[in-house]
C-alpha positions as CSV (number, residue, x, y, z in Angstrom):
1,X,-147.9,98.8,-19.2
2,X,-147.8,101.9,-21.4
3,X,-145.3,104.6,-21.0
4,X,-146.6,108.1,-21.4
5,X,-144.7,110.7,-23.5
6,X,-143.8,114.1,-22.0
7,X,-146.6,115.6,-24.1
8,X,-149.2,113.2,-22.7
9,X,-148.0,114.0,-19.2
10,X,-148.2,117.7,-19.8
11,X,-151.7,117.3,-21.3
12,X,-152.8,115.4,-18.2
13,X,-151.4,118.1,-15.9
14,X,-153.3,120.8,-17.8
15,X,-156.6,118.9,-17.7
16,X,-156.3,118.7,-13.9
17,X,-156.0,122.5,-13.5
18,X,-159.3,124.1,-12.5
19,X,-160.7,126.4,-15.3
20,X,-161.0,129.3,-12.8
21,X,-157.2,129.4,-12.3
22,X,-156.4,129.3,-16.0
23,X,-155.8,132.6,-17.8
24,X,-157.6,133.6,-20.9
25,X,-154.6,132.8,-23.0
26,X,-154.3,129.4,-21.4
27,X,-158.0,128.6,-22.0
28,X,-157.7,129.6,-25.6
29,X,-154.5,127.6,-26.1
30,X,-156.1,124.5,-24.5
31,X,-159.3,124.8,-26.6
32,X,-157.3,125.1,-29.8
33,X,-155.0,122.3,-28.7
34,X,-158.0,120.0,-28.1
35,X,-159.4,120.9,-31.6
36,X,-156.4,120.3,-33.7
37,X,-154.4,117.8,-31.7
38,X,-150.9,117.0,-32.8
39,X,-151.0,119.1,-36.0
40,X,-149.1,122.0,-34.5
41,X,-146.4,122.3,-31.8
42,X,-147.0,124.0,-28.5
43,X,-144.6,126.8,-29.4
44,X,-146.3,127.5,-32.7
45,X,-149.7,127.4,-31.0
46,X,-148.5,129.8,-28.3
47,X,-147.3,132.3,-31.0
48,X,-150.6,132.1,-32.8
49,X,-152.6,132.7,-29.6
50,X,-150.3,135.7,-28.7
51,X,-150.8,137.2,-32.1
52,X,-154.5,136.7,-32.1
53,X,-154.9,138.3,-28.7
54,X,-152.7,141.2,-29.7
55,X,-154.6,141.7,-33.0
56,X,-158.1,141.4,-31.4
57,X,-157.6,143.7,-28.5
58,X,-154.6,146.0,-29.0
59,X,-154.5,146.9,-32.7
60,X,-156.5,149.6,-34.5
61,X,-158.9,148.3,-37.2
62,X,-159.1,149.8,-40.7
63,X,-162.6,150.6,-41.9
64,X,-163.0,151.4,-45.6
65,X,-165.5,153.9,-46.8
66,X,-167.2,151.5,-49.2
67,X,-167.3,153.1,-52.6
68,X,-165.6,156.3,-51.4
69,X,-161.9,156.5,-50.8
70,X,-162.4,157.4,-47.1
71,X,-160.6,155.1,-44.8
72,X,-161.0,155.4,-41.0
73,X,-159.4,153.5,-38.1
74,X,-161.1,152.4,-35.0
75,X,-159.6,152.6,-31.5
76,X,-158.3,149.3,-30.2
77,X,-160.9,147.1,-28.6
78,X,-159.2,147.2,-25.2
79,X,-159.9,151.0,-25.1
80,X,-163.6,150.4,-25.6
81,X,-163.6,147.7,-22.9
82,X,-161.8,149.9,-20.3
83,X,-164.1,152.9,-21.1
84,X,-167.2,150.8,-20.7
85,X,-165.9,149.5,-17.3
86,X,-165.0,153.0,-16.1
87,X,-168.4,154.5,-17.1
88,X,-170.3,152.0,-15.0
């Protein structure tokens, strides 16, 4: 008989949760966890996912002017998403 570690028990619990009840962050964390396995701890992975979500949706992006010195900033992606939903 094999004894499961706490990590294996947690992984089994997560795999039994229906995808519809999982949040976006939980889905992303689970996909990354499945891809890289035991190379990174759950705490580190959670920090990476948090930073990625914040960076992707809530930070302004810098756009350089190419050969000119003009630099512009875009609005955060979440602004565009909300505006598109309101305009419907």
